[in-house]
N, CA, C, O and the ligand as a Tripos MOL2 file, in Angstrom:
@<TRIPOS>MOLECULE
protein
  309   307    78     0     0
PROTEIN
NO_CHARGES

@<TRIPOS>ATOM
      1 N           0.8590   -1.1820    0.0000 N.3       1 MET1
      2 CA          0.0000    0.0000    0.0000 C.3       1 MET1
      3 C           0.8960    1.2320    0.0000 C.2       1 MET1
      4 O           1.8780    1.2990    0.7380 O.2       1 MET1
      5 N           0.5510    2.1900   -0.8230 N.am      2 VAL2
      6 CA          1.3930    3.3720   -1.0000 C.3       2 VAL2
      7 C           0.6250    4.6140   -0.5700 C.2       2 VAL2
      8 O          -0.5000    4.8420   -1.0150 O.2       2 VAL2
      9 N           1.2370    5.4160    0.2990 N.am      3 GLY3
     10 CA          0.6090    6.6360    0.7720 C.3       3 GLY3
     11 C           0.4080    7.6330   -0.3630 C.2       3 GLY3
     12 O           1.1760    7.6540   -1.3240 O.2       3 GLY3
     13 N          -0.6200    8.4520   -0.2460 N.am      4 MET4
     14 CA         -0.9530    9.4350   -1.2770 C.3       4 MET4
     15 C           0.2090   10.3970   -1.4960 C.2       4 MET4
     16 O           0.7750   10.9250   -0.5400 O.2       4 MET4
     17 N           0.5620   10.6210   -2.7630 N.am      5 GLY5
     18 CA          1.6150   11.5660   -3.0880 C.3       5 GLY5
     19 C           3.0100   11.0200   -2.9620 C.2       5 GLY5
     20 O           3.9810   11.7530   -3.1480 O.2       5 GLY5
     21 N           3.1340    9.7300   -2.6450 N.am      6 SER6
     22 CA          4.4580    9.1450   -2.4550 C.3       6 SER6
     23 C           5.1380    8.9110   -3.7970 C.2       6 SER6
     24 O           4.4820    8.6660   -4.8090 O.2       6 SER6
     25 N           6.4630    8.9920   -3.7850 N.am      7 VAL7
     26 CA          7.2530    8.6770   -4.9640 C.3       7 VAL7
     27 C           8.0370    7.4050   -4.6740 C.2       7 VAL7
     28 O           8.9960    7.4110   -3.9030 O.2       7 VAL7
     29 N           7.6070    6.3040   -5.3140 N.am      8 VAL8
     30 CA          8.1900    4.9960   -5.0300 C.3       8 VAL8
     31 C           9.3850    4.7700   -5.9430 C.2       8 VAL8
     32 O           9.2560    4.8080   -7.1670 O.2       8 VAL8
     33 N          10.5480    4.5350   -5.3440 N.am      9 THR9
     34 CA         11.7690    4.3660   -6.1230 C.3       9 THR9
     35 C          12.3370    2.9550   -6.0040 C.2       9 THR9
     36 O          13.3320    2.6330   -6.6540 O.2       9 THR9
     37 N          11.7160    2.1130   -5.1820 N.am     10 HIS10
     38 CA         12.1780    0.7430   -5.0270 C.3      10 HIS10
     39 C          10.9730   -0.1870   -5.0250 C.2      10 HIS10
     40 O           9.8310    0.2460   -4.8720 O.2      10 HIS10
     41 N          11.2540   -1.4740   -5.2000 N.am     11 ASP11
     42 CA         10.1880   -2.4560   -5.0610 C.3      11 ASP11
     43 C           9.6310   -2.3960   -3.6470 C.2      11 ASP11
     44 O          10.3580   -2.1210   -2.6930 O.2      11 ASP11
     45 N           8.3440   -2.6530   -3.5230 N.am     12 VAL12
     46 CA          7.6910   -2.6390   -2.2190 C.3      12 VAL12
     47 C           7.2720   -4.0660   -1.8750 C.2      12 VAL12
     48 O           6.5880   -4.7310   -2.6530 O.2      12 VAL12
     49 N           7.6940   -4.5230   -0.6940 N.am     13 ALA13
     50 CA          7.4090   -5.8920   -0.2720 C.3      13 ALA13
     51 C           5.9160   -6.0840   -0.0440 C.2      13 ALA13
     52 O           5.1970   -5.1170    0.2080 O.2      13 ALA13
     53 N           5.4420   -7.3380   -0.1320 N.am     14 PRO14
     54 CA          4.0260   -7.6050    0.1420 C.3      14 PRO14
     55 C           3.6270   -7.0900    1.5230 C.2      14 PRO14
     56 O           4.3650   -7.2570    2.4940 O.2      14 PRO14
     57 N           2.4650   -6.4710    1.6000 N.am     15 PHE15
     58 CA          1.8730   -5.9500    2.8470 C.3      15 PHE15
     59 C           2.6120   -4.7170    3.3870 C.2      15 PHE15
     60 O           2.2520   -4.2070    4.4480 O.2      15 PHE15
     61 N           3.6220   -4.2380    2.6860 N.am     16 ARG16
     62 CA          4.3690   -3.0860    3.1570 C.3      16 ARG16
     63 C           3.5460   -1.8120    2.9420 C.2      16 ARG16
     64 O           2.8690   -1.6580    1.9250 O.2      16 ARG16
     65 N           3.6180   -0.9040    3.9200 N.am     17 LEU17
     66 CA          3.0360    0.4280    3.7800 C.3      17 LEU17
     67 C           4.1870    1.4090    3.6260 C.2      17 LEU17
     68 O           5.0540    1.4970    4.4950 O.2      17 LEU17
     69 N           4.1960    2.1550    2.5080 N.am     18 VAL18
     70 CA          5.2630    3.1230    2.2810 C.3      18 VAL18
     71 C           4.6550    4.5090    2.0750 C.2      18 VAL18
     72 O           3.5090    4.6390    1.6450 O.2      18 VAL18
     73 N           5.4330    5.5300    2.3850 N.am     19 ALA19
     74 CA          4.9620    6.8970    2.2050 C.3      19 ALA19
     75 C           6.1550    7.8300    2.0810 C.2      19 ALA19
     76 O           7.2430    7.5340    2.5750 O.2      19 ALA19
     77 N           5.9420    8.9570    1.4200 N.am     20 GLY20
     78 CA          6.9440   10.0040    1.3540 C.3      20 GLY20
     79 C           7.5930   10.1100   -0.0130 C.2      20 GLY20
     80 O           7.2370    9.3820   -0.9390 O.2      20 GLY20
     81 N           8.5580   11.0310   -0.1320 N.am     21 ASN21
     82 CA          9.2980   11.2630   -1.3680 C.3      21 ASN21
     83 C          10.7660   11.4310   -1.0150 C.2      21 ASN21
     84 O          11.1550   12.4740   -0.4910 O.2      21 ASN21
     85 N          11.5900   10.4250   -1.2920 N.am     22 PRO22
     86 CA         11.2140    9.1140   -1.8260 C.3      22 PRO22
     87 C          10.4530    8.2830   -0.7820 C.2      22 PRO22
     88 O          10.6080    8.4830    0.4230 O.2      22 PRO22
     89 N           9.6360    7.3530   -1.2690 N.am     23 ALA23
     90 CA          8.8320    6.5360   -0.3620 C.3      23 ALA23
     91 C           9.7120    5.6730    0.5250 C.2      23 ALA23
     92 O          10.6630    5.0450    0.0590 O.2      23 ALA23
     93 N           9.3810    5.6530    1.8120 N.am     24 ARG24
     94 CA         10.1080    4.8170    2.7680 C.3      24 ARG24
     95 C           9.0910    3.9610    3.5250 C.2      24 ARG24
     96 O           7.9330    4.3480    3.6840 O.2      24 ARG24
     97 N           9.5450    2.7830    3.9920 N.am     25 PRO25
     98 CA          8.6280    1.9210    4.7550 C.3      25 PRO25
     99 C           8.1980    2.6110    6.0480 C.2      25 PRO25
    100 O           9.0340    3.1150    6.7980 O.2      25 PRO25
    101 N           6.9010    2.6300    6.2980 N.am     26 VAL26
    102 CA          6.3930    3.2300    7.5360 C.3      26 VAL26
    103 C           5.5500    2.2440    8.3340 C.2      26 VAL26
    104 O           5.1590    2.5480    9.4600 O.2      26 VAL26
    105 N           5.2640    1.0830    7.7840 N.am     27 GLY27
    106 CA          4.4570    0.1290    8.5290 C.3      27 GLY27
    107 C           4.0430   -1.0430    7.6580 C.2      27 GLY27
    108 O           4.5990   -1.2850    6.5860 O.2      27 GLY27
    109 N           3.0320   -1.7710    8.1640 N.am     28 TRP28
    110 CA          2.5120   -2.9400    7.4700 C.3      28 TRP28
    111 C           0.9950   -2.8650    7.4650 C.2      28 TRP28
    112 O           0.3900   -2.3420    8.4010 O.2      28 TRP28
    113 N           0.3810   -3.3870    6.4130 N.am     29 VAL29
    114 CA         -1.0750   -3.4360    6.3560 C.3      29 VAL29
    115 C          -1.5320   -4.8600    6.0970 C.2      29 VAL29
    116 O          -0.8320   -5.6350    5.4460 O.2      29 VAL29
    117 N          -2.6980   -5.1990    6.6020 N.am     30 CYS30
    118 CA         -3.3210   -6.4990    6.3720 C.3      30 CYS30
    119 C          -3.8170   -6.5950    4.9330 C.2      30 CYS30
    120 O          -3.9330   -5.5850    4.2390 O.2      30 CYS30
    121 N          -4.1030   -7.8040    4.4980 N.am     31 ALA31
    122 CA         -4.6770   -8.0120    3.1730 C.3      31 ALA31
    123 C          -6.0230   -7.3070    3.0350 C.2      31 ALA31
    124 O          -6.4360   -6.9830    1.9220 O.2      31 ALA31
    125 N          -6.7090   -7.0640    4.1440 N.am     32 CYS32
    126 CA         -8.0060   -6.3880    4.1100 C.3      32 CYS32
    127 C          -7.8510   -4.8720    4.1090 C.2      32 CYS32
    128 O          -8.8400   -4.1510    3.9790 O.2      32 CYS32
    129 N          -6.6080   -4.3740    4.2530 N.am     33 GLY33
    130 CA         -6.3770   -2.9380    4.2200 C.3      33 GLY33
    131 C          -6.2310   -2.2990    5.5860 C.2      33 GLY33
    132 O          -5.9180   -1.1130    5.6880 O.2      33 GLY33
    133 N          -6.4540   -3.0760    6.6370 N.am     34 GLU34
    134 CA         -6.3380   -2.5430    7.9960 C.3      34 GLU34
    135 C          -4.8590   -2.4000    8.3640 C.2      34 GLU34
    136 O          -4.0950   -3.3450    8.1660 O.2      34 GLU34
    137 N          -4.4320   -1.2420    8.8960 N.am     35 PRO35
    138 CA         -3.0360   -1.1230    9.3420 C.3      35 PRO35
    139 C          -2.7540   -2.0940   10.4890 C.2      35 PRO35
    140 O          -3.5650   -2.2390   11.4040 O.2      35 PRO35
    141 N          -1.6010   -2.7540   10.4300 N.am     36 LEU36
    142 CA         -1.2250   -3.7130   11.4710 C.3      36 LEU36
    143 C          -0.2000   -3.1150   12.4290 C.2      36 LEU36
    144 O          -0.2710   -3.3390   13.6370 O.2      36 LEU36
    145 N           0.7420   -2.3650   11.8990 N.am     37 ALA37
    146 CA          1.7950   -1.7970   12.7420 C.3      37 ALA37
    147 C           2.3900   -0.6090   12.0100 C.2      37 ALA37
    148 O           2.4830   -0.5990   10.7830 O.2      37 ALA37
    149 N           2.7920    0.3950   12.7830 N.am     38 LYS38
    150 CA          3.3660    1.5970   12.1800 C.3      38 LYS38
    151 C           4.5860    2.0300   12.9810 C.2      38 LYS38
    152 O           4.7260    1.6860   14.1550 O.2      38 LYS38
    153 N           5.4640    2.7890   12.3350 N.am     39 GLY39
    154 CA          6.6090    3.3850   13.0110 C.3      39 GLY39
    155 C           7.5780    2.3470   13.5300 C.2      39 GLY39
    156 O           7.7450    1.2820   12.9350 O.2      39 GLY39
    157 N           8.2200    2.6660   14.6560 N.am     40 GLU40
    158 CA          9.2520    1.7770   15.1750 C.3      40 GLU40
    159 C           8.6810    0.4320   15.6030 C.2      40 GLU40
    160 O           9.3870   -0.5760   15.5880 O.2      40 GLU40
    161 N           7.4050    0.4120   15.9860 N.am     41 GLU41
    162 CA          6.7790   -0.8560   16.3630 C.3      41 GLU41
    163 C           6.7020   -1.8130   15.1850 C.2      41 GLU41
    164 O           6.5490   -3.0210   15.3640 O.2      41 GLU41
    165 N           6.8090   -1.2700   13.9840 N.am     42 ALA42
    166 CA          6.6140   -2.0940   12.7950 C.3      42 ALA42
    167 C           7.9130   -2.7400   12.3250 C.2      42 ALA42
    168 O           7.9090   -3.4950   11.3530 O.2      42 ALA42
    169 N           9.0090   -2.4580   12.9930 N.am     43 GLU43
    170 CA         10.2850   -2.9590   12.5090 C.3      43 GLU43
    171 C          10.8610   -4.0100   13.4530 C.2      43 GLU43
    172 O          10.7850   -3.8820   14.6750 O.2      43 GLU43
    173 N          11.4380   -5.0510   12.8590 N.am     44 VAL44
    174 CA         12.1410   -6.0790   13.6130 C.3      44 VAL44
    175 C          13.5710   -6.1270   13.0850 C.2      44 VAL44
    176 O          13.7940   -6.3240   11.8910 O.2      44 VAL44
    177 N          14.5300   -5.9480   13.9770 N.am     45 SER45
    178 CA         15.9270   -5.9510   13.5500 C.3      45 SER45
    179 C          16.4290   -7.3810   13.4130 C.2      45 SER45
    180 O          15.9380   -8.2800   14.0960 O.2      45 SER45
    181 N          17.4160   -7.6010   12.5230 N.am     46 PRO46
    182 CA         18.0260   -8.9300   12.4490 C.3      46 PRO46
    183 C          18.5480   -9.3380   13.8240 C.2      46 PRO46
    184 O          19.1890   -8.5410   14.5100 O.2      46 PRO46
    185 N          18.2780  -10.5660   14.2200 N.am     47 GLY47
    186 CA         18.6770  -11.0270   15.5400 C.3      47 GLY47
    187 C          17.5330  -11.0020   16.5260 C.2      47 GLY47
    188 O          17.5540  -11.7310   17.5180 O.2      47 GLY47
    189 N          16.5250  -10.1670   16.2690 N.am     48 GLN48
    190 CA         15.3490  -10.1590   17.1360 C.3      48 GLN48
    191 C          14.4170  -11.2900   16.7160 C.2      48 GLN48
    192 O          14.3700  -11.6500   15.5400 O.2      48 GLN48
    193 N          13.6810  -11.8490   17.6650 N.am     49 PRO49
    194 CA         12.7270  -12.9010   17.3020 C.3      49 PRO49
    195 C          11.5760  -12.3310   16.4790 C.2      49 PRO49
    196 O          11.2400  -11.1520   16.5820 O.2      49 PRO49
    197 N          10.9830  -13.1950   15.6610 N.am     50 ALA50
    198 CA          9.8080  -12.7880   14.8800 C.3      50 ALA50
    199 C           8.6840  -12.3950   15.8310 C.2      50 ALA50
    200 O           8.5720  -12.9220   16.9380 O.2      50 ALA50
    201 N           7.8630  -11.4690   15.3820 N.am     51 ARG51
    202 CA          6.7670  -10.9710   16.2060 C.3      51 ARG51
    203 C           5.4360  -11.3670   15.5750 C.2      51 ARG51
    204 O           5.2830  -11.3530   14.3530 O.2      51 ARG51
    205 N           4.4910  -11.7150   16.4200 N.am     52 ALA52
    206 CA          3.1600  -12.0890   15.9290 C.3      52 ALA52
    207 C           2.2870  -10.8460   15.8590 C.2      52 ALA52
    208 O           2.2410  -10.0460   16.7930 O.2      52 ALA52
    209 N           1.5940  -10.7000   14.7320 N.am     53 LEU53
    210 CA          0.6500   -9.6000   14.5610 C.3      53 LEU53
    211 C          -0.6860  -10.1810   14.1380 C.2      53 LEU53
    212 O          -0.7290  -11.1560   13.3870 O.2      53 LEU53
    213 N          -1.7660   -9.6010   14.6040 N.am     54 ALA54
    214 CA         -3.0900  -10.0570   14.2020 C.3      54 ALA54
    215 C          -3.9270   -8.8530   13.8070 C.2      54 ALA54
    216 O          -3.8150   -7.7820   14.4030 O.2      54 ALA54
    217 N          -4.7620   -9.0380   12.8000 N.am     55 CYS55
    218 CA         -5.6400   -7.9710   12.3360 C.3      55 CYS55
    219 C          -6.8820   -7.9090   13.2250 C.2      55 CYS55
    220 O          -7.5170   -8.9280   13.4950 O.2      55 CYS55
    221 N          -7.2120   -6.7130   13.6680 N.am     56 HIS56
    222 CA         -8.3810   -6.5580   14.5290 C.3      56 HIS56
    223 C          -9.6770   -6.6220   13.7290 C.2      56 HIS56
    224 O         -10.7420   -6.8860   14.2880 O.2      56 HIS56
    225 N          -9.5870   -6.3800   12.4210 N.am     57 ARG57
    226 CA        -10.8040   -6.3260   11.6070 C.3      57 ARG57
    227 C         -11.1930   -7.7100   11.0790 C.2      57 ARG57
    228 O         -12.3380   -8.1370   11.2240 O.2      57 ARG57
    229 N         -10.2210   -8.4150   10.4580 N.am     58 CYS58
    230 CA        -10.5790   -9.6750    9.7880 C.3      58 CYS58
    231 C          -9.9910  -10.8940   10.5060 C.2      58 CYS58
    232 O         -10.2390  -12.0230   10.0850 O.2      58 CYS58
    233 N          -9.2300  -10.6970   11.5600 N.am     59 THR59
    234 CA         -8.6360  -11.7450   12.4060 C.3      59 THR59
    235 C          -7.5300  -12.5460   11.7080 C.2      59 THR59
    236 O          -7.0730  -13.5510   12.2520 O.2      59 THR59
    237 N          -7.0870  -12.1210   10.5090 N.am     60 ARG60
    238 CA         -5.9240  -12.7910    9.9200 C.3      60 ARG60
    239 C          -4.7250  -12.6360   10.8590 C.2      60 ARG60
    240 O          -4.5940  -11.6390   11.5690 O.2      60 ARG60
    241 N          -3.8560  -13.6490   10.8420 N.am     61 GLU61
    242 CA         -2.6600  -13.6100   11.6860 C.3      61 GLU61
    243 C          -1.4110  -13.6110   10.8120 C.2      61 GLU61
    244 O          -1.3700  -14.2260    9.7470 O.2      61 GLU61
    245 N          -0.3930  -12.8990   11.3000 N.am     62 PHE62
    246 CA          0.8470  -12.7530   10.5550 C.3      62 PHE62
    247 C           2.0380  -12.9150   11.4800 C.2      62 PHE62
    248 O           1.9440  -12.7630   12.6980 O.2      62 PHE62
    249 N           3.1680  -13.2300   10.8490 N.am     63 ARG63
    250 CA          4.4380  -13.2820   11.5620 C.3      63 ARG63
    251 C           5.3500  -12.2360   10.9220 C.2      63 ARG63
    252 O           5.5520  -12.2350    9.7080 O.2      63 ARG63
    253 N           5.8980  -11.3490   11.7500 N.am     64 LEU64
    254 CA          6.7980  -10.3030   11.2450 C.3      64 LEU64
    255 C           8.2290  -10.7120   11.5320 C.2      64 LEU64
    256 O           8.6470  -10.8110   12.6850 O.2      64 LEU64
    257 N           8.9730  -10.9480   10.4560 N.am     65 ASP65
    258 CA         10.3240  -11.4810   10.5500 C.3      65 ASP65
    259 C          11.2940  -10.4920    9.9120 C.2      65 ASP65
    260 O          10.9560   -9.8430    8.9230 O.2      65 ASP65
    261 N          12.4970  -10.3730   10.4720 N.am     66 ALA66
    262 CA         13.4630   -9.3900    9.9800 C.3      66 ALA66
    263 C          13.8700   -9.6680    8.5370 C.2      66 ALA66
    264 O          14.1780   -8.7340    7.7960 O.2      66 ALA66
    265 N          13.8770  -10.9280    8.1260 N.am     67 PHE67
    266 CA         14.3510  -11.2650    6.7870 C.3      67 PHE67
    267 C          13.2100  -11.5170    5.8110 C.2      67 PHE67
    268 O          13.2980  -11.1360    4.6440 O.2      67 PHE67
    269 N          12.1560  -12.1470    6.2710 N.am     68 GLU68
    270 CA         11.0490  -12.4970    5.3740 C.3      68 GLU68
    271 C           9.9900  -11.4130    5.2910 C.2      68 GLU68
    272 O           9.1610  -11.4290    4.3810 O.2      68 GLU68
    273 N          10.0040  -10.4700    6.2250 N.am     69 GLY69
    274 CA          8.9550   -9.4620    6.2430 C.3      69 GLY69
    275 C           7.7020  -10.0260    6.8860 C.2      69 GLY69
    276 O           7.7660  -10.8640    7.7850 O.2      69 GLY69
    277 N           6.5590   -9.5490    6.4070 N.am     70 LEU70
    278 CA          5.2890   -9.9640    6.9880 C.3      70 LEU70
    279 C           4.7870  -11.2120    6.2610 C.2      70 LEU70
    280 O           4.5580  -11.1880    5.0520 O.2      70 LEU70
    281 N           4.6200  -12.3000    7.0120 N.am     71 VAL71
    282 CA          4.2290  -13.5790    6.4160 C.3      71 VAL71
    283 C           2.8960  -14.0080    7.0080 C.2      71 VAL71
    284 O           2.7660  -14.0980    8.2290 O.2      71 VAL71
    285 N           1.8910  -14.2760    6.1560 N.am     72 PRO72
    286 CA          0.6150  -14.7650    6.7070 C.3      72 PRO72
    287 C           0.7910  -16.0930    7.4070 C.2      72 PRO72
    288 O           1.5420  -16.9500    6.9400 O.2      72 PRO72
    289 N           0.1110  -16.2710    8.5140 N.am     73 VAL73
    290 CA          0.1510  -17.5200    9.2590 C.3      73 VAL73
    291 C          -1.1200  -18.3000    8.9450 C.2      73 VAL73
    292 O          -2.2350  -17.8180    9.1420 O.2      73 VAL73
    293 N          -0.9180  -19.5160    8.4520 N.am     74 GLU74
    294 CA         -2.0800  -20.3490    8.1390 C.3      74 GLU74
    295 C          -2.6770  -20.8590    9.4410 C.2      74 GLU74
    296 O          -1.9740  -21.4330   10.2740 O.2      74 GLU74
    297 N          -3.9570  -20.6500    9.6090 N.am     75 THR75
    298 CA         -4.6370  -21.1400   10.8050 C.3      75 THR75
    299 C          -5.6280  -22.2310   10.4170 C.2      75 THR75
    300 O          -6.2680  -22.1650    9.3670 O.2      75 THR75
    301 N          -5.7400  -23.2150   11.2670 N.am     76 ALA76
    302 CA         -6.6540  -24.3140   10.9900 C.3      76 ALA76
    303 C          -8.0820  -23.8050   10.9110 C.2      76 ALA76
    304 O          -8.5370  -23.0700   11.7870 O.2      76 ALA76
    305 N          -8.7760  -24.1910    9.8760 N.am     77 ALA77
    306 CA        -10.1430  -23.7050    9.6810 C.3      77 ALA77
    307 C         -11.1340  -24.5740   10.4480 C.2      77 ALA77
    308 O         -12.3380  -24.3210   10.4070 O.2      77 ALA77
    309 ZN         -7.3700   -7.7650    8.1240 Zn       78 ZN78
@<TRIPOS>BOND
     1     1     2 1
     2     2     3 1
     3     3     4 2
     4     3     5 am
     5     5     6 1
     6     6     7 1
     7     7     8 2
     8     7     9 am
     9     9    10 1
    10    10    11 1
    11    11    12 2
    12    11    13 am
    13    13    14 1
    14    14    15 1
    15    15    16 2
    16    15    17 am
    17    17    18 1
    18    18    19 1
    19    19    20 2
    20    19    21 am
    21    21    22 1
    22    22    23 1
    23    23    24 2
    24    23    25 am
    25    25    26 1
    26    26    27 1
    27    27    28 2
    28    27    29 am
    29    29    30 1
    30    30    31 1
    31    31    32 2
    32    31    33 am
    33    33    34 1
    34    34    35 1
    35    35    36 2
    36    35    37 am
    37    37    38 1
    38    38    39 1
    39    39    40 2
    40    39    41 am
    41    41    42 1
    42    42    43 1
    43    43    44 2
    44    43    45 am
    45    45    46 1
    46    46    47 1
    47    47    48 2
    48    47    49 am
    49    49    50 1
    50    50    51 1
    51    51    52 2
    52    51    53 am
    53    53    54 1
    54    54    55 1
    55    55    56 2
    56    55    57 am
    57    57    58 1
    58    58    59 1
    59    59    60 2
    60    59    61 am
    61    61    62 1
    62    62    63 1
    63    63    64 2
    64    63    65 am
    65    65    66 1
    66    66    67 1
    67    67    68 2
    68    67    69 am
    69    69    70 1
    70    70    71 1
    71    71    72 2
    72    71    73 am
    73    73    74 1
    74    74    75 1
    75    75    76 2
    76    75    77 am
    77    77    78 1
    78    78    79 1
    79    79    80 2
    80    79    81 am
    81    81    82 1
    82    82    83 1
    83    83    84 2
    84    83    85 am
    85    85    86 1
    86    86    87 1
    87    87    88 2
    88    87    89 am
    89    89    90 1
    90    90    91 1
    91    91    92 2
    92    91    93 am
    93    93    94 1
    94    94    95 1
    95    95    96 2
    96    95    97 am
    97    97    98 1
    98    98    99 1
    99    99   100 2
   100    99   101 am
   101   101   102 1
   102   102   103 1
   103   103   104 2
   104   103   105 am
   105   105   106 1
   106   106   107 1
   107   107   108 2
   108   107   109 am
   109   109   110 1
   110   110   111 1
   111   111   112 2
   112   111   113 am
   113   113   114 1
   114   114   115 1
   115   115   116 2
   116   115   117 am
   117   117   118 1
   118   118   119 1
   119   119   120 2
   120   119   121 am
   121   121   122 1
   122   122   123 1
   123   123   124 2
   124   123   125 am
   125   125   126 1
   126   126   127 1
   127   127   128 2
   128   127   129 am
   129   129   130 1
   130   130   131 1
   131   131   132 2
   132   131   133 am
   133   133   134 1
   134   134   135 1
   135   135   136 2
   136   135   137 am
   137   137   138 1
   138   138   139 1
   139   139   140 2
   140   139   141 am
   141   141   142 1
   142   142   143 1
   143   143   144 2
   144   143   145 am
   145   145   146 1
   146   146   147 1
   147   147   148 2
   148   147   149 am
   149   149   150 1
   150   150   151 1
   151   151   152 2
   152   151   153 am
   153   153   154 1
   154   154   155 1
   155   155   156 2
   156   155   157 am
   157   157   158 1
   158   158   159 1
   159   159   160 2
   160   159   161 am
   161   161   162 1
   162   162   163 1
   163   163   164 2
   164   163   165 am
   165   165   166 1
   166   166   167 1
   167   167   168 2
   168   167   169 am
   169   169   170 1
   170   170   171 1
   171   171   172 2
   172   171   173 am
   173   173   174 1
   174   174   175 1
   175   175   176 2
   176   175   177 am
   177   177   178 1
   178   178   179 1
   179   179   180 2
   180   179   181 am
   181   181   182 1
   182   182   183 1
   183   183   184 2
   184   183   185 am
   185   185   186 1
   186   186   187 1
   187   187   188 2
   188   187   189 am
   189   189   190 1
   190   190   191 1
   191   191   192 2
   192   191   193 am
   193   193   194 1
   194   194   195 1
   195   195   196 2
   196   195   197 am
   197   197   198 1
   198   198   199 1
   199   199   200 2
   200   199   201 am
   201   201   202 1
   202   202   203 1
   203   203   204 2
   204   203   205 am
   205   205   206 1
   206   206   207 1
   207   207   208 2
   208   207   209 am
   209   209   210 1
   210   210   211 1
   211   211   212 2
   212   211   213 am
   213   213   214 1
   214   214   215 1
   215   215   216 2
   216   215   217 am
   217   217   218 1
   218   218   219 1
   219   219   220 2
   220   219   221 am
   221   221   222 1
   222   222   223 1
   223   223   224 2
   224   223   225 am
   225   225   226 1
   226   226   227 1
   227   227   228 2
   228   227   229 am
   229   229   230 1
   230   230   231 1
   231   231   232 2
   232   231   233 am
   233   233   234 1
   234   234   235 1
   235   235   236 2
   236   235   237 am
   237   237   238 1
   238   238   239 1
   239   239   240 2
   240   239   241 am
   241   241   242 1
   242   242   243 1
   243   243   244 2
   244   243   245 am
   245   245   246 1
   246   246   247 1
   247   247   248 2
   248   247   249 am
   249   249   250 1
   250   250   251 1
   251   251   252 2
   252   251   253 am
   253   253   254 1
   254   254   255 1
   255   255   256 2
   256   255   257 am
   257   257   258 1
   258   258   259 1
   259   259   260 2
   260   259   261 am
   261   261   262 1
   262   262   263 1
   263   263   264 2
   264   263   265 am
   265   265   266 1
   266   266   267 1
   267   267   268 2
   268   267   269 am
   269   269   270 1
   270   270   271 1
   271   271   272 2
   272   271   273 am
   273   273   274 1
   274   274   275 1
   275   275   276 2
   276   275   277 am
   277   277   278 1
   278   278   279 1
   279   279   280 2
   280   279   281 am
   281   281   282 1
   282   282   283 1
   283   283   284 2
   284   283   285 am
   285   285   286 1
   286   286   287 1
   287   287   288 2
   288   287   289 am
   289   289   290 1
   290   290   291 1
   291   291   292 2
   292   291   293 am
   293   293   294 1
   294   294   295 1
   295   295   296 2
   296   295   297 am
   297   297   298 1
   298   298   299 1
   299   299   300 2
   300   299   301 am
   301   301   302 1
   302   302   303 1
   303   303   304 2
   304   303   305 am
   305   305   306 1
   306   306   307 1
   307   307   308 2
@<TRIPOS>SUBSTRUCTURE
     1 MET1         2 RESIDUE 1 A MET
     2 VAL2         6 RESIDUE 1 A VAL
     3 GLY3        10 RESIDUE 1 A GLY
     4 MET4        14 RESIDUE 1 A MET
     5 GLY5        18 RESIDUE 1 A GLY
     6 SER6        22 RESIDUE 1 A SER
     7 VAL7        26 RESIDUE 1 A VAL
     8 VAL8        30 RESIDUE 1 A VAL
     9 THR9        34 RESIDUE 1 A THR
    10 HIS10       38 RESIDUE 1 A HIS
    11 ASP11       42 RESIDUE 1 A ASP
    12 VAL12       46 RESIDUE 1 A VAL
    13 ALA13       50 RESIDUE 1 A ALA
    14 PRO14       54 RESIDUE 1 A PRO
    15 PHE15       58 RESIDUE 1 A PHE
    16 ARG16       62 RESIDUE 1 A ARG
    17 LEU17       66 RESIDUE 1 A LEU
    18 VAL18       70 RESIDUE 1 A VAL
    19 ALA19       74 RESIDUE 1 A ALA
    20 GLY20       78 RESIDUE 1 A GLY
    21 ASN21       82 RESIDUE 1 A ASN
    22 PRO22       86 RESIDUE 1 A PRO
    23 ALA23       90 RESIDUE 1 A ALA
    24 ARG24       94 RESIDUE 1 A ARG
    25 PRO25       98 RESIDUE 1 A PRO
    26 VAL26      102 RESIDUE 1 A VAL
    27 GLY27      106 RESIDUE 1 A GLY
    28 TRP28      110 RESIDUE 1 A TRP
    29 VAL29      114 RESIDUE 1 A VAL
    30 CYS30      118 RESIDUE 1 A CYS
    31 ALA31      122 RESIDUE 1 A ALA
    32 CYS32      126 RESIDUE 1 A CYS
    33 GLY33      130 RESIDUE 1 A GLY
    34 GLU34      134 RESIDUE 1 A GLU
    35 PRO35      138 RESIDUE 1 A PRO
    36 LEU36      142 RESIDUE 1 A LEU
    37 ALA37      146 RESIDUE 1 A ALA
    38 LYS38      150 RESIDUE 1 A LYS
    39 GLY39      154 RESIDUE 1 A GLY
    40 GLU40      158 RESIDUE 1 A GLU
    41 GLU41      162 RESIDUE 1 A GLU
    42 ALA42      166 RESIDUE 1 A ALA
    43 GLU43      170 RESIDUE 1 A GLU
    44 VAL44      174 RESIDUE 1 A VAL
    45 SER45      178 RESIDUE 1 A SER
    46 PRO46      182 RESIDUE 1 A PRO
    47 GLY47      186 RESIDUE 1 A GLY
    48 GLN48      190 RESIDUE 1 A GLN
    49 PRO49      194 RESIDUE 1 A PRO
    50 ALA50      198 RESIDUE 1 A ALA
    51 ARG51      202 RESIDUE 1 A ARG
    52 ALA52      206 RESIDUE 1 A ALA
    53 LEU53      210 RESIDUE 1 A LEU
    54 ALA54      214 RESIDUE 1 A ALA
    55 CYS55      218 RESIDUE 1 A CYS
    56 HIS56      222 RESIDUE 1 A HIS
    57 ARG57      226 RESIDUE 1 A ARG
    58 CYS58      230 RESIDUE 1 A CYS
    59 THR59      234 RESIDUE 1 A THR
    60 ARG60      238 RESIDUE 1 A ARG
    61 GLU61      242 RESIDUE 1 A GLU
    62 PHE62      246 RESIDUE 1 A PHE
    63 ARG63      250 RESIDUE 1 A ARG
    64 LEU64      254 RESIDUE 1 A LEU
    65 ASP65      258 RESIDUE 1 A ASP
    66 ALA66      262 RESIDUE 1 A ALA
    67 PHE67      266 RESIDUE 1 A PHE
    68 GLU68      270 RESIDUE 1 A GLU
    69 GLY69      274 RESIDUE 1 A GLY
    70 LEU70      278 RESIDUE 1 A LEU
    71 VAL71      282 RESIDUE 1 A VAL
    72 PRO72      286 RESIDUE 1 A PRO
    73 VAL73      290 RESIDUE 1 A VAL
    74 GLU74      294 RESIDUE 1 A GLU
    75 THR75      298 RESIDUE 1 A THR
    76 ALA76      302 RESIDUE 1 A ALA
    77 ALA77      306 RESIDUE 1 A ALA
    78 ZN78       309 GROUP 0 **** ****
């Protein structure tokens, strides 16, 4: 998802929220469009454990990893 007026100069990872000129990562959004995390809370440094994120709107669950980015977690139906 790209913020209004942003100038994107690099590829944007799945579920990434970018904004600005040049566009920089500012957070993550769910597949339904709901913001999941923003600012420093949205970043995981290499060496830190993956963080679990869940969407409050559609209940999808994700794993935020320093190398893989935001990965959907398959839940048993
Ligand atoms: Zn959602």
